[in-house]
N, CA and C atoms of all chains as a GROMACS GRO file, in nm:
protein
  651
    1GLY      N    1   1.634   3.420   0.840
    1GLY     CA    2   1.657   3.485   0.968
    1GLY      C    3   1.708   3.385   1.071
    2ALA      N    4   1.751   3.436   1.185
    2ALA     CA    5   1.808   3.353   1.289
    2ALA      C    6   1.698   3.269   1.353
    3GLY      N    7   1.737   3.148   1.390
    3GLY     CA    8   1.645   3.060   1.461
    3GLY      C    9   1.657   3.082   1.609
    4VAL      N   10   1.603   2.988   1.686
    4VAL     CA   11   1.613   2.991   1.831
    4VAL      C   12   1.756   2.951   1.870
    5SER      N   13   1.816   3.030   1.957
    5SER     CA   14   1.950   2.994   2.003
    5SER      C   15   1.948   2.971   2.153
    6GLN      N   16   2.035   2.882   2.198
    6GLN     CA   17   2.045   2.849   2.339
    6GLN      C   18   2.192   2.849   2.380
    7SER      N   19   2.213   2.888   2.506
    7SER     CA   20   2.350   2.883   2.557
    7SER      C   21   2.348   2.850   2.705
    8PRO      N   22   2.453   2.780   2.753
    8PRO     CA   23   2.558   2.718   2.674
    8PRO      C   24   2.506   2.595   2.601
    9SER      N   25   2.583   2.540   2.512
    9SER     CA   26   2.542   2.417   2.445
    9SER      C   27   2.562   2.297   2.536
   10ASN      N   28   2.664   2.307   2.620
   10ASN     CA   29   2.692   2.201   2.718
   10ASN      C   30   2.726   2.265   2.852
   11LYS      N   31   2.680   2.203   2.959
   11LYS     CA   32   2.711   2.254   3.092
   11LYS      C   33   2.735   2.135   3.184
   12VAL      N   34   2.852   2.132   3.247
   12VAL     CA   35   2.882   2.030   3.346
   12VAL      C   36   2.894   2.102   3.479
   13THR      N   37   2.822   2.054   3.578
   13THR     CA   38   2.825   2.119   3.708
   13THR      C   39   2.829   2.014   3.818
   14GLU      N   40   2.861   2.061   3.936
   14GLU     CA   41   2.865   1.971   4.051
   14GLU      C   42   2.731   1.974   4.123
   15LYS      N   43   2.696   1.863   4.179
   15LYS     CA   44   2.573   1.854   4.257
   15LYS      C   45   2.570   1.964   4.362
   16GLY      N   46   2.454   2.030   4.371
   16GLY     CA   47   2.438   2.136   4.470
   16GLY      C   48   2.460   2.276   4.416
   17LYS      N   49   2.523   2.287   4.300
   17LYS     CA   50   2.546   2.419   4.241
   17LYS      C   51   2.421   2.465   4.165
   18ASP      N   52   2.410   2.596   4.145
   18ASP     CA   53   2.302   2.654   4.066
   18ASP      C   54   2.349   2.668   3.921
   19VAL      N   55   2.256   2.655   3.827
   19VAL     CA   56   2.288   2.676   3.685
   19VAL      C   57   2.182   2.765   3.622
   20GLU      N   58   2.225   2.839   3.520
   20GLU     CA   59   2.133   2.921   3.441
   20GLU      C   60   2.148   2.883   3.295
   21LEU      N   61   2.036   2.859   3.231
   21LEU     CA   62   2.034   2.826   3.090
   21LEU      C   63   1.960   2.939   3.018
   22ARG      N   64   2.015   2.978   2.902
   22ARG     CA   65   1.959   3.094   2.833
   22ARG      C   66   1.896   3.053   2.701
   23CYS      N   67   1.789   3.124   2.666
   23CYS     CA   68   1.721   3.102   2.539
   23CYS      C   69   1.694   3.235   2.472
   24ASP      N   70   1.735   3.247   2.346
   24ASP     CA   71   1.701   3.362   2.264
   24ASP      C   72   1.601   3.316   2.158
   25PRO      N   73   1.475   3.354   2.171
   25PRO     CA   74   1.374   3.305   2.077
   25PRO      C   75   1.382   3.379   1.945
   26ILE      N   76   1.304   3.334   1.849
   26ILE     CA   77   1.293   3.403   1.721
   26ILE      C   78   1.223   3.536   1.745
   27SER      N   79   1.278   3.641   1.687
   27SER     CA   80   1.223   3.775   1.707
   27SER      C   81   1.077   3.780   1.665
   28GLY      N   82   0.995   3.836   1.753
   28GLY     CA   83   0.853   3.851   1.722
   28GLY      C   84   0.766   3.737   1.770
   29HIS      N   85   0.827   3.627   1.809
   29HIS     CA   86   0.747   3.515   1.861
   29HIS      C   87   0.701   3.548   2.002
   30THR      N   88   0.569   3.536   2.022
   30THR     CA   89   0.514   3.573   2.152
   30THR      C   90   0.518   3.459   2.253
   31ALA      N   91   0.522   3.337   2.205
   31ALA     CA   92   0.519   3.222   2.296
   31ALA      C   93   0.658   3.162   2.308
   32LEU      N   94   0.692   3.120   2.430
   32LEU     CA   95   0.821   3.057   2.456
   32LEU      C   96   0.800   2.942   2.552
   33TYR      N   97   0.865   2.830   2.523
   33TYR     CA   98   0.848   2.707   2.600
   33TYR      C   99   0.985   2.654   2.644
   34TRP      N  100   0.987   2.588   2.757
   34TRP     CA  101   1.102   2.510   2.800
   34TRP      C  102   1.059   2.364   2.817
   35TYR      N  103   1.142   2.275   2.764
   35TYR     CA  104   1.122   2.130   2.780
   35TYR      C  105   1.254   2.070   2.826
   36ARG      N  106   1.246   1.951   2.882
   36ARG     CA  107   1.369   1.876   2.902
   36ARG      C  108   1.350   1.734   2.850
   37GLN      N  109   1.461   1.676   2.810
   37GLN     CA  110   1.458   1.542   2.753
   37GLN      C  111   1.571   1.461   2.815
   38SER      N  112   1.532   1.360   2.889
   38SER     CA  113   1.632   1.267   2.943
   38SER      C  114   1.669   1.168   2.835
   39LEU      N  115   1.782   1.102   2.852
   39LEU     CA  116   1.836   1.013   2.749
   39LEU      C  117   1.734   0.908   2.708
   40GLY      N  118   1.704   0.905   2.578
   40GLY     CA  119   1.612   0.804   2.526
   40GLY      C  120   1.466   0.828   2.559
   41GLN      N  121   1.434   0.943   2.614
   41GLN     CA  122   1.297   0.972   2.654
   41GLN      C  123   1.234   1.078   2.566
   42GLY      N  124   1.106   1.102   2.588
   42GLY     CA  125   1.036   1.207   2.514
   42GLY      C  126   1.060   1.344   2.575
   43LEU      N  127   0.985   1.440   2.527
   43LEU     CA  128   0.999   1.578   2.573
   43LEU      C  129   0.907   1.601   2.693
   44GLU      N  130   0.965   1.650   2.800
   44GLU     CA  131   0.887   1.680   2.921
   44GLU      C  132   0.866   1.831   2.929
   45PHE      N  133   0.740   1.874   2.925
   45PHE     CA  134   0.707   2.015   2.933
   45PHE      C  135   0.745   2.071   3.070
   46LEU      N  136   0.806   2.189   3.070
   46LEU     CA  137   0.843   2.253   3.196
   46LEU      C  138   0.761   2.380   3.221
   47ILE      N  139   0.769   2.475   3.126
   47ILE     CA  140   0.704   2.604   3.149
   47ILE      C  141   0.675   2.669   3.015
   48TYR      N  142   0.571   2.754   3.012
   48TYR     CA  143   0.525   2.819   2.891
   48TYR      C  144   0.496   2.965   2.920
   49PHE      N  145   0.553   3.055   2.837
   49PHE     CA  146   0.527   3.197   2.844
   49PHE      C  147   0.449   3.238   2.720
   50GLN      N  148   0.348   3.320   2.739
   50GLN     CA  149   0.271   3.374   2.626
   50GLN      C  150   0.251   3.522   2.650
   51GLY      N  151   0.320   3.603   2.572
   51GLY     CA  152   0.306   3.747   2.582
   51GLY      C  153   0.329   3.797   2.723
   52ASN      N  154   0.238   3.880   2.771
   52ASN     CA  155   0.248   3.936   2.905
   52ASN      C  156   0.166   3.859   3.007
   53SER      N  157   0.110   3.747   2.966
   53SER     CA  158   0.028   3.668   3.058
   53SER      C  159   0.115   3.598   3.161
   54ALA      N  160   0.053   3.558   3.271
   54ALA     CA  161   0.125   3.480   3.372
   54ALA      C  162   0.169   3.348   3.311
   55PRO      N  163   0.293   3.306   3.333
   55PRO     CA  164   0.341   3.182   3.272
   55PRO      C  165   0.271   3.059   3.328
   56ASP      N  166   0.263   2.957   3.244
   56ASP     CA  167   0.212   2.826   3.286
   56ASP      C  168   0.330   2.747   3.341
   57LYS      N  169   0.337   2.735   3.472
   57LYS     CA  170   0.450   2.670   3.538
   57LYS      C  171   0.418   2.526   3.576
   58SER      N  172   0.310   2.472   3.522
   58SER     CA  173   0.260   2.344   3.571
   58SER      C  174   0.356   2.229   3.552
   59GLY      N  175   0.454   2.242   3.461
   59GLY     CA  176   0.546   2.133   3.436
   59GLY      C  177   0.674   2.137   3.516
   60LEU      N  178   0.697   2.242   3.591
   60LEU     CA  179   0.821   2.251   3.670
   60LEU      C  180   0.821   2.141   3.774
   61PRO      N  181   0.928   2.060   3.779
   61PRO     CA  182   0.927   1.942   3.866
   61PRO      C  183   0.944   1.972   4.014
   62SER      N  184   1.002   2.085   4.048
   62SER     CA  185   1.019   2.118   4.190
   62SER      C  186   1.042   2.268   4.203
   63ASP      N  187   1.043   2.316   4.327
   63ASP     CA  188   1.065   2.460   4.347
   63ASP      C  189   1.211   2.499   4.325
   64ARG      N  190   1.296   2.403   4.291
   64ARG     CA  191   1.434   2.438   4.256
   64ARG      C  192   1.441   2.495   4.115
   65PHE      N  193   1.335   2.475   4.039
   65PHE     CA  194   1.331   2.520   3.900
   65PHE      C  195   1.252   2.650   3.891
   66SER      N  196   1.305   2.746   3.817
   66SER     CA  197   1.232   2.870   3.792
   66SER      C  198   1.274   2.923   3.656
   67ALA      N  199   1.192   3.008   3.599
   67ALA     CA  200   1.224   3.066   3.469
   67ALA      C  201   1.170   3.208   3.463
   68GLU      N  202   1.241   3.289   3.389
   68GLU     CA  203   1.199   3.427   3.365
   68GLU      C  204   1.204   3.453   3.216
   69ARG      N  205   1.122   3.547   3.174
   69ARG     CA  206   1.130   3.596   3.037
   69ARG      C  207   1.128   3.747   3.044
   70THR      N  208   1.240   3.809   3.012
   70THR     CA  209   1.253   3.953   3.027
   70THR      C  210   1.215   4.024   2.898
   71GLY      N  211   1.132   4.126   2.912
   71GLY     CA  212   1.096   4.208   2.797
   71GLY      C  213   1.027   4.131   2.686
   72GLY      N  214   0.967   4.019   2.721
   72GLY     CA  215   0.898   3.940   2.620
   72GLY      C  216   0.990   3.874   2.520
   73SER      N  217   1.119   3.865   2.551
   73SER     CA  218   1.212   3.807   2.456
   73SER      C  219   1.295   3.698   2.521
   74VAL      N  220   1.417   3.731   2.562
   74VAL     CA  221   1.510   3.632   2.617
   74VAL      C  222   1.453   3.568   2.743
   75SER      N  223   1.480   3.438   2.757
   75SER     CA  224   1.436   3.366   2.876
   75SER      C  225   1.554   3.296   2.941
   76THR      N  226   1.547   3.287   3.073
   76THR     CA  227   1.648   3.215   3.150
   76THR      C  228   1.580   3.111   3.236
   77LEU      N  229   1.626   2.988   3.227
   77LEU     CA  230   1.580   2.880   3.314
   77LEU      C  231   1.687   2.859   3.420
   78THR      N  232   1.648   2.868   3.546
   78THR     CA  233   1.742   2.854   3.657
   78THR      C  234   1.710   2.727   3.735
   79ILE      N  235   1.812   2.650   3.760
   79ILE     CA  236   1.797   2.531   3.845
   79ILE      C  237   1.888   2.552   3.966
   80GLN      N  238   1.828   2.555   4.084
   80GLN     CA  239   1.904   2.575   4.206
   80GLN      C  240   1.938   2.440   4.269
   81ARG      N  241   2.052   2.436   4.335
   81ARG     CA  242   2.093   2.316   4.410
   81ARG      C  243   2.076   2.191   4.323
   82THR      N  244   2.141   2.190   4.210
   82THR     CA  245   2.122   2.083   4.112
   82THR      C  246   2.145   1.945   4.172
   83GLN      N  247   2.067   1.850   4.120
   83GLN     CA  248   2.076   1.710   4.158
   83GLN      C  249   2.113   1.628   4.034
   84GLN      N  250   2.162   1.508   4.055
   84GLN     CA  251   2.203   1.425   3.942
   84GLN      C  252   2.085   1.394   3.850
   85GLU      N  253   1.966   1.384   3.905
   85GLU     CA  254   1.850   1.354   3.820
   85GLU      C  255   1.808   1.473   3.733
   86ASP      N  256   1.872   1.589   3.754
   86ASP     CA  257   1.846   1.703   3.667
   86ASP      C  258   1.921   1.691   3.535
   87SER      N  259   2.013   1.598   3.526
   87SER     CA  260   2.090   1.580   3.403
   87SER      C  261   1.997   1.545   3.288
   88ALA      N  262   2.005   1.622   3.182
   88ALA     CA  263   1.917   1.605   3.066
   88ALA      C  264   1.956   1.709   2.962
   89VAL      N  265   1.889   1.703   2.847
   89VAL     CA  266   1.901   1.811   2.749
   89VAL      C  267   1.780   1.901   2.767
   90TYR      N  268   1.806   2.029   2.783
   90TYR     CA  269   1.700   2.127   2.803
   90TYR      C  270   1.678   2.203   2.673
   91PHE      N  271   1.557   2.193   2.620
   91PHE     CA  272   1.523   2.259   2.495
   91PHE      C  273   1.433   2.380   2.520
   92CYS      N  274   1.458   2.483   2.444
   92CYS     CA  275   1.371   2.598   2.439
   92CYS      C  276   1.305   2.600   2.301
   93ALA      N  277   1.182   2.645   2.295
   93ALA     CA  278   1.113   2.660   2.168
   93ALA      C  279   1.034   2.790   2.171
   94SER      N  280   1.018   2.850   2.054
   94SER     CA  281   0.933   2.969   2.046
   94SER      C  282   0.830   2.950   1.936
   95SER      N  283   0.725   3.026   1.945
   95SER     CA  284   0.614   3.011   1.852
   95SER      C  285   0.548   3.146   1.830
   96PRO      N  286   0.502   3.171   1.706
   96PRO     CA  287   0.431   3.297   1.681
   96PRO      C  288   0.297   3.300   1.752
   97GLN      N  289   0.245   3.184   1.784
   97GLN     CA  290   0.126   3.170   1.866
   97GLN      C  291   0.130   3.031   1.925
   98HIS      N  292   0.025   2.994   1.995
   98HIS     CA  293   0.032   2.868   2.071
   98HIS      C  294   0.009   2.748   1.981
   99ASN      N  295   0.099   2.728   1.884
   99ASN     CA  296   0.092   2.605   1.808
   99ASN      C  297   0.230   2.567   1.753
  100GLU      N  298   0.263   2.604   1.632
  100GLU     CA  299   0.387   2.558   1.572
  100GLU      C  300   0.508   2.612   1.648
  101GLN      N  301   0.588   2.521   1.696
  101GLN     CA  302   0.704   2.557   1.777
  101GLN      C  303   0.833   2.534   1.699
  102PHE      N  304   0.925   2.626   1.717
  102PHE     CA  305   1.057   2.618   1.656
  102PHE      C  306   1.158   2.597   1.770
  103PHE      N  307   1.230   2.488   1.763
  103PHE     CA  308   1.316   2.450   1.872
  103PHE      C  309   1.460   2.499   1.855
  104GLY      N  310   1.522   2.528   1.968
  104GLY     CA  311   1.665   2.554   1.970
  104GLY      C  312   1.743   2.423   1.970
  105PRO      N  313   1.875   2.432   1.968
  105PRO     CA  314   1.960   2.312   1.964
  105PRO      C  315   1.973   2.241   2.097
  106GLY      N  316   1.925   2.306   2.204
  106GLY     CA  317   1.930   2.243   2.336
  106GLY      C  318   2.058   2.273   2.412
  107THR      N  319   2.048   2.260   2.544
  107THR     CA  320   2.164   2.267   2.634
  107THR      C  321   2.173   2.133   2.705
  108ARG      N  322   2.287   2.068   2.689
  108ARG     CA  323   2.307   1.939   2.757
  108ARG      C  324   2.364   1.966   2.896
  109LEU      N  325   2.287   1.934   2.998
  109LEU     CA  326   2.329   1.957   3.136
  109LEU      C  327   2.371   1.823   3.198
  110THR      N  328   2.490   1.823   3.254
  110THR     CA  329   2.538   1.706   3.326
  110THR      C  330   2.571   1.747   3.469
  111VAL      N  331   2.508   1.682   3.564
  111VAL     CA  332   2.532   1.709   3.706
  111VAL      C  333   2.612   1.593   3.763
  112LEU      N  334   2.731   1.624   3.809
  112LEU     CA  335   2.819   1.519   3.860
  112LEU      C  336   2.792   1.490   4.006
  113GLY      N  337  -0.291   1.799   3.301
  113GLY     CA  338  -0.243   1.842   3.171
  113GLY      C  339  -0.287   1.748   3.061
  114GLN      N  340  -0.252   1.784   2.938
  114GLN     CA  341  -0.289   1.703   2.823
  114GLN      C  342  -0.216   1.570   2.825
  115GLN      N  343  -0.286   1.462   2.788
  115GLN     CA  344  -0.226   1.330   2.779
  115GLN      C  345  -0.224   1.288   2.634
  116LEU      N  346  -0.106   1.258   2.582
  116LEU     CA  347  -0.093   1.210   2.445
  116LEU      C  348  -0.035   1.070   2.447
  117ASN      N  349  -0.101   0.979   2.377
  117ASN     CA  350  -0.052   0.841   2.366
  117ASN      C  351  -0.006   0.819   2.223
  118GLN      N  352   0.121   0.792   2.207
  118GLN     CA  353   0.178   0.775   2.074
  118GLN      C  354   0.222   0.631   2.056
  119SER      N  355   0.193   0.575   1.938
  119SER     CA  356   0.234   0.438   1.912
  119SER      C  357   0.270   0.421   1.765
  120PRO      N  358   0.358   0.323   1.735
  120PRO     CA  359   0.430   0.240   1.832
  120PRO      C  360   0.545   0.318   1.895
  121GLN      N  361   0.604   0.260   1.997
  121GLN     CA  362   0.720   0.324   2.061
  121GLN      C  363   0.841   0.320   1.971
  122SER      N  364   0.854   0.211   1.895
  122SER     CA  365   0.968   0.199   1.804
  122SER      C  366   0.929   0.113   1.685
  123MET      N  367   1.001   0.134   1.575
  123MET     CA  368   0.978   0.056   1.453
  123MET      C  369   1.112   0.032   1.386
  124PHE      N  370   1.128  -0.089   1.335
  124PHE     CA  371   1.250  -0.125   1.262
  124PHE      C  372   1.204  -0.178   1.127
  125ILE      N  373   1.235  -0.104   1.020
  125ILE     CA  374   1.183  -0.142   0.888
  125ILE      C  375   1.294  -0.147   0.785
  126GLN      N  376   1.261  -0.203   0.671
  126GLN     CA  377   1.354  -0.208   0.560
  126GLN      C  378   1.334  -0.086   0.472
  127GLU      N  379   1.443  -0.040   0.413
  127GLU     CA  380   1.435   0.073   0.320
  127GLU      C  381   1.331   0.042   0.211
  128GLY      N  382   1.249   0.142   0.180
  128GLY     CA  383   1.147   0.124   0.077
  128GLY      C  384   1.009   0.093   0.132
  129GLU      N  385   1.004   0.047   0.258
  129GLU     CA  386   0.875   0.016   0.318
  129GLU      C  387   0.802   0.143   0.359
  130ASP      N  388   0.669   0.130   0.372
  130ASP     CA  389   0.588   0.240   0.424
  130ASP      C  390   0.575   0.225   0.575
  131VAL      N  391   0.553   0.337   0.641
  131VAL     CA  392   0.547   0.341   0.787
  131VAL      C  393   0.423   0.419   0.829
  132SER      N  394   0.360   0.374   0.937
  132SER     CA  395   0.248   0.450   0.991
  132SER      C  396   0.261   0.456   1.143
  133MET      N  397   0.236   0.572   1.199
  133MET     CA  398   0.236   0.590   1.343
  133MET      C  399   0.120   0.679   1.380
  134ASN      N  400   0.071   0.665   1.504
  134ASN     CA  401  -0.045   0.747   1.539
  134ASN      C  402  -0.038   0.797   1.681
  135CYS      N  403  -0.132   0.885   1.707
  135CYS     CA  404  -0.134   0.954   1.835
  135CYS      C  405  -0.280   0.974   1.875
  136THR      N  406  -0.309   0.953   2.003
  136THR     CA  407  -0.442   0.981   2.053
  136THR      C  408  -0.430   1.070   2.177
  137SER      N  409  -0.533   1.148   2.198
  137SER     CA  410  -0.531   1.237   2.315
  137SER      C  411  -0.653   1.211   2.402
  138SER      N  412  -0.642   1.254   2.526
  138SER     CA  413  -0.753   1.237   2.620
  138SER      C  414  -0.854   1.351   2.606
  139SER      N  415  -0.818   1.454   2.532
  139SER     CA  416  -0.909   1.566   2.514
  139SER      C  417  -0.902   1.615   2.369
  140ILE      N  418  -0.994   1.702   2.336
  140ILE     CA  419  -1.001   1.754   2.199
  140ILE      C  420  -0.889   1.854   2.174
  141PHE      N  421  -0.825   1.842   2.059
  141PHE     CA  422  -0.720   1.936   2.021
  141PHE      C  423  -0.768   2.024   1.905
  142ASN      N  424  -0.720   2.147   1.902
  142ASN     CA  425  -0.747   2.236   1.789
  142ASN      C  426  -0.638   2.229   1.684
  143THR      N  427  -0.524   2.176   1.722
  143THR     CA  428  -0.409   2.166   1.632
  143THR      C  429  -0.336   2.035   1.660
  144TRP      N  430  -0.294   1.969   1.552
  144TRP     CA  431  -0.205   1.854   1.568
  144TRP      C  432  -0.077   1.884   1.490
  145LEU      N  433   0.035   1.854   1.554
  145LEU     CA  434   0.165   1.880   1.491
  145LEU      C  435   0.248   1.753   1.494
  146TRP      N  436   0.329   1.734   1.392
  146TRP     CA  437   0.422   1.622   1.388
  146TRP      C  438   0.563   1.677   1.370
  147TYR      N  439   0.655   1.628   1.455
  147TYR     CA  440   0.794   1.672   1.454
  147TYR      C  441   0.884   1.550   1.434
  148LYS      N  442   1.005   1.579   1.384
  148LYS     CA  443   1.110   1.477   1.376
  148LYS      C  444   1.233   1.529   1.450
  149GLN      N  445   1.296   1.441   1.527
  149GLN     CA  446   1.417   1.477   1.598
  149GLN      C  447   1.530   1.386   1.554
  150ASP      N  448   1.633   1.446   1.496
  150ASP     CA  449   1.755   1.372   1.462
  150ASP      C  450   1.844   1.366   1.586
  151PRO      N  451   1.932   1.268   1.595
  151PRO     CA  452   2.019   1.256   1.713
  151PRO      C  453   2.099   1.384   1.738
  152GLY      N  454   2.097   1.431   1.862
  152GLY     CA  455   2.174   1.548   1.900
  152GLY      C  456   2.116   1.681   1.854
  153GLU      N  457   1.996   1.676   1.800
  153GLU     CA  458   1.933   1.799   1.750
  153GLU      C  459   1.802   1.824   1.823
  154GLY      N  460   1.747   1.946   1.803
  154GLY     CA  461   1.613   1.973   1.852
  154GLY      C  462   1.510   1.925   1.752
  155PRO      N  463   1.385   1.903   1.795
  155PRO     CA  464   1.280   1.861   1.703
  155PRO      C  465   1.254   1.965   1.595
  156VAL      N  466   1.219   1.917   1.478
  156VAL     CA  467   1.188   2.004   1.364
  156VAL      C  468   1.047   1.974   1.317
  157LEU      N  469   0.969   2.078   1.295
  157LEU     CA  470   0.830   2.060   1.254
  157LEU      C  471   0.822   2.001   1.113
  158LEU      N  472   0.740   1.895   1.098
  158LEU     CA  473   0.720   1.831   0.968
  158LEU      C  474   0.588   1.876   0.906
  159ILE      N  475   0.482   1.860   0.983
  159ILE     CA  476   0.347   1.888   0.931
  159ILE      C  477   0.263   1.947   1.044
  160ALA      N  478   0.181   2.045   1.009
  160ALA     CA  479   0.085   2.104   1.103
  160ALA      C  480  -0.056   2.086   1.048
  161LEU      N  481  -0.148   2.046   1.135
  161LEU     CA  482  -0.287   2.021   1.097
  161LEU      C  483  -0.377   2.108   1.182
  162TYR      N  484  -0.476   2.172   1.117
  162TYR     CA  485  -0.558   2.270   1.188
  162TYR      C  486  -0.707   2.241   1.185
  163LYS      N  487  -0.750   2.148   1.097
  163LYS     CA  488  -0.894   2.123   1.086
  163LYS      C  489  -0.922   1.974   1.100
  164ALA      N  490  -1.031   1.942   1.173
  164ALA     CA  491  -1.072   1.803   1.185
  164ALA      C  492  -1.096   1.745   1.046
  165GLY      N  493  -1.040   1.626   1.023
  165GLY     CA  494  -1.054   1.562   0.893
  165GLY      C  495  -0.948   1.602   0.792
  166GLU      N  496  -0.870   1.703   0.824
  166GLU     CA  497  -0.769   1.753   0.729
  166GLU      C  498  -0.664   1.647   0.701
  167LEU      N  499  -0.632   1.632   0.573
  167LEU     CA  500  -0.527   1.541   0.528
  167LEU      C  501  -0.423   1.624   0.458
  168THR      N  502  -0.300   1.622   0.505
  168THR     CA  503  -0.195   1.707   0.452
  168THR      C  504  -0.073   1.624   0.416
  169SER      N  505  -0.014   1.657   0.302
  169SER     CA  506   0.107   1.587   0.258
  169SER      C  507   0.225   1.683   0.249
  170ASN      N  508   0.343   1.628   0.274
  170ASN     CA  509   0.467   1.702   0.261
  170ASN      C  510   0.570   1.604   0.206
  171GLY      N  511   0.579   1.598   0.072
  171GLY     CA  512   0.667   1.499   0.011
  171GLY      C  513   0.616   1.359   0.036
  172ARG      N  514   0.702   1.276   0.097
  172ARG     CA  515   0.662   1.137   0.124
  172ARG      C  516   0.583   1.124   0.255
  173LEU      N  517   0.559   1.234   0.322
  173LEU     CA  518   0.486   1.233   0.448
  173LEU      C  519   0.341   1.272   0.426
  174THR      N  520   0.253   1.201   0.495
  174THR     CA  521   0.111   1.235   0.494
  174THR      C  522   0.061   1.227   0.637
  175ALA      N  523  -0.016   1.326   0.679
  175ALA     CA  524  -0.071   1.325   0.813
  175ALA      C  525  -0.218   1.363   0.807
  176GLN      N  526  -0.296   1.310   0.900
  176GLN     CA  527  -0.437   1.342   0.908
  176GLN      C  528  -0.478   1.380   1.049
  177PHE      N  529  -0.568   1.475   1.057
  177PHE     CA  530  -0.629   1.522   1.181
  177PHE      C  531  -0.760   1.447   1.194
  178GLY      N  532  -0.775   1.366   1.296
  178GLY     CA  533  -0.893   1.282   1.309
  178GLY      C  534  -1.023   1.361   1.325
  179ILE      N  535  -1.130   1.302   1.278
  179ILE     CA  536  -1.261   1.366   1.282
  179ILE      C  537  -1.303   1.397   1.426
  180THR      N  538  -1.267   1.310   1.519
  180THR     CA  539  -1.305   1.331   1.659
  180THR      C  540  -1.221   1.439   1.726
  181ARG      N  541  -1.117   1.486   1.659
  181ARG     CA  542  -1.022   1.586   1.710
  181ARG      C  543  -0.937   1.530   1.824
  182LYS      N  544  -0.942   1.397   1.843
  182LYS     CA  545  -0.864   1.336   1.950
  182LYS      C  546  -0.756   1.243   1.899
  183ASP      N  547  -0.733   1.243   1.767
  183ASP     CA  548  -0.629   1.155   1.717
  183ASP      C  549  -0.572   1.206   1.585
  184SER      N  550  -0.453   1.155   1.553
  184SER     CA  551  -0.386   1.192   1.428
  184SER      C  552  -0.293   1.078   1.390
  185PHE      N  553  -0.269   1.063   1.262
  185PHE     CA  554  -0.168   0.967   1.219
  185PHE      C  555  -0.069   1.032   1.124
  186LEU      N  556   0.048   0.972   1.116
  186LEU     CA  557   0.152   1.015   1.022
  186LEU      C  558   0.197   0.894   0.944
  187ASN      N  559   0.197   0.905   0.811
  187ASN     CA  560   0.248   0.800   0.724
  187ASN      C  561   0.373   0.848   0.653
  188ILE      N  562   0.469   0.759   0.640
  188ILE     CA  563   0.588   0.786   0.560
  188ILE      C  564   0.593   0.679   0.451
  189SER      N  565   0.596   0.720   0.327
  189SER     CA  566   0.598   0.623   0.218
  189SER      C  567   0.741   0.606   0.166
  190ALA      N  568   0.769   0.485   0.116
  190ALA     CA  569   0.898   0.454   0.053
  190ALA      C  570   1.014   0.505   0.139
  191SER      N  571   1.025   0.454   0.259
  191SER     CA  572   1.124   0.504   0.355
  191SER      C  573   1.267   0.494   0.301
  192ILE      N  574   1.349   0.588   0.346
  192ILE     CA  575   1.491   0.593   0.310
  192ILE      C  576   1.572   0.603   0.439
  193PRO      N  577   1.701   0.571   0.433
  193PRO     CA  578   1.781   0.570   0.556
  193PRO      C  579   1.778   0.700   0.635
  194SER      N  580   1.768   0.814   0.569
  194SER     CA  581   1.768   0.942   0.641
  194SER      C  582   1.636   0.970   0.713
  195ASP      N  583   1.539   0.880   0.701
  195ASP     CA  584   1.415   0.894   0.777
  195ASP      C  585   1.434   0.854   0.922
  196VAL      N  586   1.547   0.792   0.954
  196VAL     CA  587   1.568   0.749   1.092
  196VAL      C  588   1.564   0.868   1.186
  197GLY      N  589   1.509   0.844   1.303
  197GLY     CA  590   1.498   0.949   1.403
  197GLY      C  591   1.380   0.922   1.493
  198ILE      N  592   1.349   1.018   1.576
  198ILE     CA  593   1.234   1.006   1.665
  198ILE      C  594   1.125   1.100   1.614
  199TYR      N  595   1.006   1.048   1.598
  199TYR     CA  596   0.892   1.126   1.550
  199TYR      C  597   0.799   1.153   1.668
  200PHE      N  598   0.765   1.279   1.687
  200PHE     CA  599   0.676   1.319   1.796
  200PHE      C  600   0.548   1.378   1.740
  201CYS      N  601   0.436   1.342   1.803
  201CYS     CA  602   0.314   1.416   1.780
  201CYS      C  603   0.303   1.520   1.891
  202ALA      N  604   0.230   1.625   1.864
  202ALA     CA  605   0.215   1.732   1.963
  202ALA      C  606   0.087   1.808   1.938
  203GLY      N  607   0.039   1.868   2.046
  203GLY     CA  608  -0.077   1.954   2.036
  203GLY      C  609  -0.091   2.034   2.165
  204GLU      N  610  -0.132   2.158   2.151
  204GLU     CA  611  -0.155   2.243   2.267
  204GLU      C  612  -0.036   2.244   2.362
  205GLY      N  613   0.085   2.237   2.309
  205GLY     CA  614   0.205   2.243   2.390
  205GLY      C  615   0.251   2.112   2.448
  206ALA      N  616   0.167   2.008   2.438
  206ALA     CA  617   0.203   1.877   2.492
  206ALA      C  618   0.260   1.789   2.382
  207PHE      N  619   0.352   1.701   2.420
  207PHE     CA  620   0.416   1.611   2.325
  207PHE      C  621   0.390   1.466   2.362
  208GLY      N  622   0.378   1.381   2.257
  208GLY     CA  623   0.378   1.238   2.280
  208GLY      C  624   0.518   1.192   2.317
  209LYS      N  625   0.531   1.065   2.354
  209LYS     CA  626   0.661   1.012   2.398
  209LYS      C  627   0.753   0.978   2.282
  210GLY      N  628   0.699   0.983   2.161
  210GLY     CA  629   0.783   0.963   2.044
  210GLY      C  630   0.781   0.821   1.989
  211THR      N  631   0.807   0.810   1.860
  211THR     CA  632   0.825   0.682   1.792
  211THR      C  633   0.965   0.681   1.733
  212LEU      N  634   1.047   0.586   1.778
  212LEU     CA  635   1.183   0.574   1.726
  212LEU      C  636   1.180   0.490   1.600
  213LEU      N  637   1.221   0.549   1.489
  213LEU     CA  638   1.220   0.480   1.359
  213LEU      C  639   1.361   0.446   1.317
  214THR      N  640   1.382   0.320   1.287
  214THR     CA  641   1.511   0.273   1.233
  214THR      C  642   1.485   0.215   1.095
  215VAL      N  643   1.563   0.257   0.997
  215VAL     CA  644   1.547   0.209   0.860
  215VAL      C  645   1.672   0.132   0.822
  216ASN      N  646   1.653   0.007   0.787
  216ASN     CA  647   1.765  -0.079   0.749
  216ASN      C  648   1.789  -0.068   0.598
  217PRO      N  649   1.908  -0.022   0.557
  217PRO     CA  650   1.933  -0.004   0.412
  217PRO      C  651   1.924  -0.135   0.336
   0.00000   0.00000   0.00000
């Protein structure tokens, strides 16, 4: 079956613009996560959705970052007024429950 | 949030050597996971551990869930060049900073 997909694969934007990153999780997975990875660094947790529960937003670095998960499936991560330090690879992962995660290929965001 | 300390940060070994890396947490985990990330790819799950003391193998990989539930190790035996990559430990949604493994043919 299909794995986790993310779009776009690459995004180049100008400082100050808004961007939306999309994640299509594996069908039936109730948990969905967003992480970001700066060059040569580890994975930084951003946000976690589990079913219909309120999302865990504790990893969002600022109020410029927000995420939605519609209908318990597709998720969109929005970054408003992008800054150069937002440049990173943004990974989405889904899980049948809160443990084993299956990662997408990531979206490489470059803010000029 | 959860704090995971992973070591070593990097390793440079010769092909055929065995490798060991470990992870400790500041709190008790119910699950320990080990992932590998190849360059330009997302992490891929290698081994999942669910019970304290559990020792699990997957080919040349062996991982253990510590008795205290606060640590885990991953061993790779007889390393080969395609083992290169970044290895992450994880639990409860948190990830370690990774161990960069380089294998010299």
